[in-house]
DRENTOR-444417 format. One line per 10 residues: number of its first residue (from 1); their letters; for each residue x, y, z of N, C-alpha, C, O. Coordinates in nm, 4 decimals, padded with zeros to 6 digits, m for minus. Example, Ala and Ser with C-alpha at 12.3 -4.5 7.8 and 13.67 -1.06 7.14 Angstrom:
<atoms>
1	AS	01.3190/m00.5690/00.7800/01.2300/m00.4500/00.7800/01.3200/m00.3300/00.7800/01.4236/m00.3319/00.8465; 01.2850/m00.2250/00.7080/01.3670/m00.1060/00.7140/01.2900/00.0030/00.7870/01.3409/00.1138/00.8039
</atoms>
This chain:
<atoms>
1	XXXXXXXXXX	m01.5453/m06.9281/00.8827/m01.5797/m06.9363/01.0228/m01.4747/m07.0224/01.0914/m01.4316/m07.1249/01.0385; m01.4349/m06.9793/01.2090/m01.3354/m07.0567/01.2822/m01.3910/m07.1025/01.4168/m01.5008/m07.0642/01.4572; m01.3135/m07.1842/01.4837/m01.3562/m07.2419/01.6114/m01.3758/m07.1332/01.7162/m01.4647/m07.1451/01.8006; m01.2950/m07.0275/01.7129/m01.3093/m06.9200/01.8118/m01.4452/m06.8515/01.8029/m01.5020/m06.8134/01.9053; m01.4982/m06.8353/01.6807/m01.6292/m06.7713/01.6696/m01.7376/m06.8606/01.7274/m01.8378/m06.8103/01.7783; m01.7197/m06.9919/01.7207/m01.8171/m07.0827/01.7822/m01.8069/m07.0775/01.9341/m01.9086/m07.0806/02.0034; m01.6853/m07.0696/01.9856/m01.6665/m07.0652/02.1307/m01.7162/m06.9330/02.1885/m01.7569/m06.9276/02.3045; m01.7130/m06.8260/02.1081/m01.7577/m06.6955/02.1548/m01.9019/m06.6673/02.1151/m01.9430/m06.5513/02.1113; m01.9784/m06.7695/02.0859/m02.1159/m06.7530/02.0396/m02.2051/m06.6845/02.1427/m02.3088/m06.6281/02.1074; m02.1656/m06.6890/02.2694/m02.2450/m06.6220/02.3720/m02.2307/m06.4708/02.3619/m02.3082/m06.3967/02.4224
11	XXXXXXXXXX	m02.1309/m06.4243/02.2849/m02.1092/m06.2815/02.2675/m02.1577/m06.2313/02.1319/m02.1528/m06.1113/02.1052; m02.2045/m06.3222/02.0458/m02.2510/m06.2858/01.9127/m02.4025/m06.2695/01.9179/m02.4748/m06.3649/01.9464; m02.4500/m06.1483/01.8903/m02.5936/m06.1225/01.8944/m02.6545/m06.1396/01.7560/m02.5963/m06.0987/01.6555; m02.7712/m06.2002/01.7523/m02.8441/m06.2201/01.6271/m02.9903/m06.1807/01.6500/m03.0370/m06.1720/01.7636; m03.0604/m06.1573/01.5406/m03.2031/m06.1287/01.5472/m03.2765/m06.2386/01.4730/m03.2446/m06.2695/01.3582; m03.3747/m06.2971/01.5390/m03.4536/m06.4056/01.4797/m03.6004/m06.3730/01.4992/m03.6494/m06.3678/01.6120; m03.6698/m06.3511/01.3896/m03.8128/m06.3167/01.3930/m03.8410/m06.2017/01.4884/m03.9369/m06.2060/01.5656; m03.7574/m06.0994/01.4828/m03.7766/m05.9797/01.5638/m03.7226/m05.9874/01.7048/m03.7245/m05.8871/01.7763; m03.6743/m06.1038/01.7475/m03.6200/m06.1212/01.8824/m03.4674/m06.1162/01.8773/m03.4053/m06.1828/01.7944; m03.4083/m06.0381/01.9651/m03.2623/m06.0310/01.9735/m03.2148/m06.1244/02.0838/m03.2677/m06.1237/02.1950
21	XXXXXXXXXX	m03.1135/m06.2053/02.0508/m03.0545/m06.2963/02.1488/m02.9154/m06.3361/02.1004/m02.8745/m06.3006/01.9899; m02.8444/m06.4089/02.1831/m02.7116/m06.4544/02.1414/m02.7274/m06.5728/02.0465/m02.8292/m06.6420/02.0478; m02.6261/m06.5946/01.9652/m02.6272/m06.7085/01.8730/m02.6363/m06.8389/01.9514/m02.7001/m06.9341/01.9065; m02.5735/m06.8435/02.0670/m02.5764/m06.9626/02.1521/m02.7193/m06.9928/02.1982/m02.7656/m07.1062/02.1860; m02.7890/m06.8924/02.2507/m02.9264/m06.9133/02.2978/m03.0188/m06.9528/02.1841/m03.1002/m07.0441/02.1988; m03.0070/m06.8853/02.0716/m03.0910/m06.9194/01.9571/m03.0645/m07.0626/01.9126/m03.1582/m07.1368/01.8834; m02.9389/m07.1015/01.9074/m02.9039/m07.2377/01.8662/m02.9644/m07.3408/01.9612/m03.0156/m07.4432/01.9162; m02.9592/m07.3154/02.0903/m03.0163/m07.4096/02.1884/m03.1677/m07.4226/02.1690/m03.2209/m07.5334/02.1745; m03.2371/m07.3115/02.1467/m03.3811/m07.3169/02.1233/m03.4125/m07.3927/01.9949/m03.5042/m07.4748/01.9918; m03.3369/m07.3655/01.8894/m03.3613/m07.4326/01.7622/m03.3359/m07.5829/01.7722/m03.4092/m07.6626/01.7137
31	XXXXXXXXXX	m03.2325/m07.6211/01.8460/m03.2033/m07.7638/01.8624/m03.3121/m07.8315/01.9465/m03.3471/m07.9467/01.9207; m03.3652/m07.7618/02.0455/m03.4767/m07.8177/02.1222/m03.5955/m07.8451/02.0299/m03.6562/m07.9520/02.0361; m03.6277/m07.7493/01.9455/m03.7385/m07.7681/01.8506/m03.7076/m07.8825/01.7534/m03.7955/m07.9616/01.7191; m03.5835/m07.8899/01.7106/m03.5415/m07.9974/01.6205/m03.5575/m08.1338/01.6880/m03.6037/m08.2293/01.6256; m03.5192/m08.1425/01.8154/m03.5301/m08.2706/01.8868/m03.6764/m08.3128/01.9005/m03.7083/m08.4308/01.8863; m03.7643/m08.2184/01.9277/m03.9063/m08.2508/01.9374/m03.9629/m08.2930/01.8021/m04.0519/m08.3777/01.7951; m03.9116/m08.2342/01.6958/m03.9538/m08.2733/01.5613/m03.9106/m08.4164/01.5309/m03.9867/m08.4928/01.4715; m03.7900/m08.4528/01.5709/m03.7405/m08.5899/01.5514/m03.8281/m08.6888/01.6278/m03.8643/m08.7941/01.5753; m03.8616/m08.6544/01.7512/m03.9464/m08.7412/01.8336/m04.0837/m08.7571/01.7693/m04.1365/m08.8680/01.7617; m04.1412/m08.6474/01.7235/m04.2744/m08.6509/01.6623/m04.2760/m08.7364/01.5365/m04.3664/m08.8176/01.5169
41	XXXXXXXXXX	m04.1754/m08.7179/01.4512/m04.1693/m08.7964/01.3275/m04.1501/m08.9452/01.3561/m04.2094/m09.0297/01.2890; m04.0683/m08.9767/01.4545/m04.0482/m09.1176/01.4917/m04.1769/m09.1782/01.5466/m04.2099/m09.2929/01.5164; m04.2486/m09.1020/01.6261/m04.3744/m09.1512/01.6827/m04.4773/m09.1746/01.5722/m04.5521/m09.2723/01.5763; m04.4810/m09.0853/01.4740/m04.5742/m09.1025/01.3627/m04.5433/m09.2298/01.2847/m04.6346/m09.3017/01.2442; m04.4144/m09.2577/01.2636/m04.3752/m09.3798/01.1920/m04.4187/m09.5049/01.2677/m04.4596/m09.6045/01.2079; m04.4090/m09.4978/01.4016/m04.4459/m09.6124/01.4847/m04.5938/m09.6115/01.5226/m04.6410/m09.6990/01.5951; m04.6662/m09.5113/01.4724/m04.8102/m09.4969/01.5001/m04.8394/m09.4880/01.6506/m04.9301/m09.5531/01.7025; m04.7596/m09.4055/01.7182/m04.7766/m09.3825/01.8614/m04.8409/m09.2449/01.8796/m04.7927/m09.1459/01.8244; m04.9482/m09.2388/01.9559/m05.0158/m09.1128/01.9863/m04.9478/m09.0511/02.1084/m04.9646/m09.0994/02.2204; m04.8719/m08.9452/02.0865/m04.7951/m08.8838/02.1952/m04.8832/m08.8138/02.2980/m04.8385/m08.7870/02.4095
51	XXXXXXXXXX	m05.0073/m08.7839/02.2619/m05.0968/m08.7206/02.3600/m05.1465/m08.8211/02.4632/m05.1835/m08.7833/02.5744; m05.1474/m08.9484/02.4266/m05.1941/m09.0526/02.5190/m05.0793/m09.1278/02.5854/m05.0924/m09.1753/02.6982; m04.9689/m09.1381/02.5161/m04.8537/m09.2135/02.5664/m04.7466/m09.1143/02.6105/m04.6819/m09.0524/02.5261; m04.7271/m09.0984/02.7399/m04.6337/m08.9972/02.7909/m04.5019/m09.0560/02.8399/m04.4169/m08.9826/02.8904; m04.4837/m09.1852/02.8261/m04.3593/m09.2475/02.8727/m04.2409/m09.2183/02.7805/m04.1276/m09.2556/02.8109; m04.2670/m09.1525/02.6694/m04.1605/m09.1218/02.5740/m04.0692/m09.0114/02.6243/m03.9585/m08.9953/02.5729; m04.1127/m08.9358/02.7225/m04.0352/m08.8208/02.7694/m03.9081/m08.8694/02.8378/m03.9126/m08.9334/02.9428; m03.7958/m08.8378/02.7767/m03.6651/m08.8750/02.8309/m03.5789/m08.7482/02.8372/m03.5010/m08.7214/02.7457; m03.5929/m08.6704/02.9450/m03.5231/m08.5424/02.9530/m03.3719/m08.5523/02.9356/m03.3114/m08.4651/02.8733; m03.3107/m08.6563/02.9891/m03.1653/m08.6687/02.9770/m03.1241/m08.6949/02.8327/m03.0214/m08.6442/02.7877
61	XXXXXXXXXX	m03.2021/m08.7727/02.7604/m03.1715/m08.7988/02.6194/m03.1872/m08.6711/02.5370/m03.1061/m08.6432/02.4487; m03.2911/m08.5943/02.5662/m03.3112/m08.4679/02.4946/m03.1981/m08.3708/02.5279/m03.1467/m08.3027/02.4392; m03.1592/m08.3642/02.6548/m03.0487/m08.2767/02.6958/m02.9185/m08.3158/02.6260/m02.8435/m08.2293/02.5808; m02.8923/m08.4447/02.6175/m02.7709/m08.4920/02.5503/m02.7727/m08.4537/02.4026/m02.6711/m08.4102/02.3484; m02.8879/m08.4695/02.3374/m02.9019/m08.4312/02.1964/m02.8743/m08.2817/02.1796/m02.8033/m08.2409/02.0877; m02.9310/m08.2011/02.2690/m02.9102/m08.0560/02.2621/m02.7628/m08.0230/02.2807/m02.7071/m07.9434/02.2051; m02.6995/m08.0831/02.3799/m02.5575/m08.0562/02.4065/m02.4695/m08.0942/02.2877/m02.3768/m08.0212/02.2526; m02.4991/m08.2092/02.2258/m02.4159/m08.2561/02.1148/m02.4382/m08.1760/01.9866/m02.3466/m08.1630/01.9054; m02.5557/m08.1238/01.9681/m02.5912/m08.0578/01.8430/m02.5746/m07.9054/01.8463/m02.5796/m07.8404/01.7419; m02.5548/m07.8479/01.9663/m02.5523/m07.7021/01.9813/m02.4496/m07.6343/01.8925/m02.4837/m07.5387/01.8229
71	XXXXXXXXXX	m02.3240/m07.6805/01.8924/m02.2211/m07.6087/01.8162/m02.2419/m07.6194/01.6653/m02.2072/m07.5273/01.5914; m02.2976/m07.7300/01.6196/m02.3330/m07.7398/01.4778/m02.4408/m07.6401/01.4414/m02.4365/m07.5791/01.3347; m02.5379/m07.6236/01.5303/m02.6456/m07.5280/01.5059/m02.5949/m07.3850/01.5156/m02.6407/m07.2984/01.4410; m02.5009/m07.3583/01.6065/m02.4421/m07.2235/01.6156/m02.3791/m07.1871/01.4820/m02.3948/m07.0748/01.4341; m02.3079/m07.2819/01.4218/m02.2457/m07.2560/01.2920/m02.3525/m07.2221/01.1885/m02.3345/m07.1295/01.1093; m02.4631/m07.2958/01.1881/m02.5714/m07.2685/01.0940/m02.6328/m07.1307/01.1188/m02.6617/m07.0578/01.0239; m02.6525/m07.0950/01.2448/m02.7106/m06.9650/01.2799/m02.6202/m06.8521/01.2318/m02.6679/m06.7552/01.1727; m02.4908/m06.8641/01.2568/m02.3971/m06.7583/01.2188/m02.3886/m06.7459/01.0669/m02.3864/m06.6347/01.0142; m02.3837/m06.8574/00.9966/m02.3792/m06.8538/00.8503/m02.5061/m06.7900/00.7948/m02.4994/m06.7062/00.7050; m02.6216/m06.8295/00.8480/m02.7481/m06.7713/00.8013/m02.7564/m06.6214/00.8329/m02.8094/m06.5440/00.7532
81	XXXXXX	m02.7058/m06.5820/00.9456/m02.7067/m06.4403/00.9839/m02.6207/m06.3594/00.8870/m02.6596/m06.2502/00.8458; m02.5033/m06.4129/00.8505/m02.4155/m06.3437/00.7565/m02.4772/m06.3402/00.6174/m02.4617/m06.2412/00.5459; m02.5465/m06.4459/00.5781/m02.6106/m06.4518/00.4477/m02.7222/m06.3482/00.4368/m02.7378/m06.2836/00.3332; m02.7999/m06.3328/00.5445/m02.9098/m06.2366/00.5439/m02.8606/m06.0940/00.5444/m02.9302/m06.0048/00.4958; m02.7400/m06.0694/00.5992/m02.6842/m05.9347/00.6023/m02.6380/m05.8881/00.4645/m02.6264/m05.7679/00.4410; m02.6120/m05.9803/00.3742/m02.5580/m05.9424/00.2432/m02.6643/m05.8945/00.1504/m02.6351/m05.8589/00.0362
</atoms>
């Protein structure tokens, strides 16, 4: 895999659980889910009930995490897509 395939991820179509989308879109959704998982696990460690405590929502921090992690996730999506095709 090279850098050009990551930059052209908006043109690479993949299928995930029956849904067709670009590798870029799938990666962004997966990273969003990953970020929420990180938040949930951290809250559990600190014994914070997220249903009662809503001050944890930091949209800019979540957006930054998504932006920084997207290309790494695109690489994972493309590798997994190629692995499933074999």
